[in-house]
Each structure stands twice: as structure tokens, then as C-alpha cells.
N, C-alpha and C positions, 0 to 999 in steps of 0.2 A: 161731793160734799167735802169741804175744807174743815179741818179741826185745828183749833188754836189751844195750845196748852198754856194754862196760866202760870206765871212765875210768882205773881202776887195773889192777893185775894180777888182782884178784879182787873179788867181791862176796859178802857173807855171805848165806846162805839166807833168813833173816828179812827182810833188806833187799830181796832180790830179789822176795819175795812182795808186799811193800808197793809196790815200784816198779812192778810189773806190775798193781797194783790188785786183787790177789787176797786181800789182807788189809788191813783198814782201819787197823790199828795194830800195833805190835810185839807187844802182848799177844795179839791175834788170831793173828798168825803163830806165836808161841810155842806156843799151845795146839794149833793145827793140826799143827805139827811134833811136839810131844810125844805127840799122840794117834795118831801113825803114819799120818797122811793124806797126807804129802808124800813123793814119790820123786825121787831124783836118779839119772839114768842107769839107771832100772829098779830101783834099790835103795831100800828104805824108809830114811829118815834121821831120826834122833831128836835131832840137835843143831842148834839154829838158827844157831850160829856157823860151821857148815860153810862152807868157802870154795869158791865156785863160780868156775871158770875158763873160758876160751874153749873152746867145744865141749860144755859140760855142758848137759843137758836136764832141766828140772824139770817134774814132773807133779803137779797138785793139782786135785781135783774135775773131772777131765776136761779141764782147761786145761793147755796146754803152754807153757813158757817156755824159750826157747833163749838161751844166753849166748854173746855174740860179742865179740871184741876190736875 
């Protein structure tokens, strides 16, 4: 499980995938999200600009990212 510490109040989903090393670029993150491969708190999310806040959990290809303040 990867943990991302927030510097602000939130991080966008595409940025979180890149920060965790699960997407090499913003384009890779965009396609993974648009293809319905990414879940936030158990729900499939199709918008890469989705704001993630403290406590959110992202799942992608069996990898888990936890967002912490």
C-alpha cells in the first residue's frame, strides 16, 4: 500500500496516480481513469480531476493508495 501525504486540502486523482508511480504520465492516468480501471473508496471514478481528501483510498491494478493529511 502506497501512502500519499497531502500538502494542500486535496490532490486530484490523476496527480495521485502519477505521484504513486502507477501512471508514467498524465495521459496514462487519463486513459486508465476513462477506461474505468480506477476506484475511489470502492466506486469506479471516470473523472481524473476528482479531488481526493484525507481518508480516501484509491485502487488501481491491485495497488492501493491511501490519502492522508
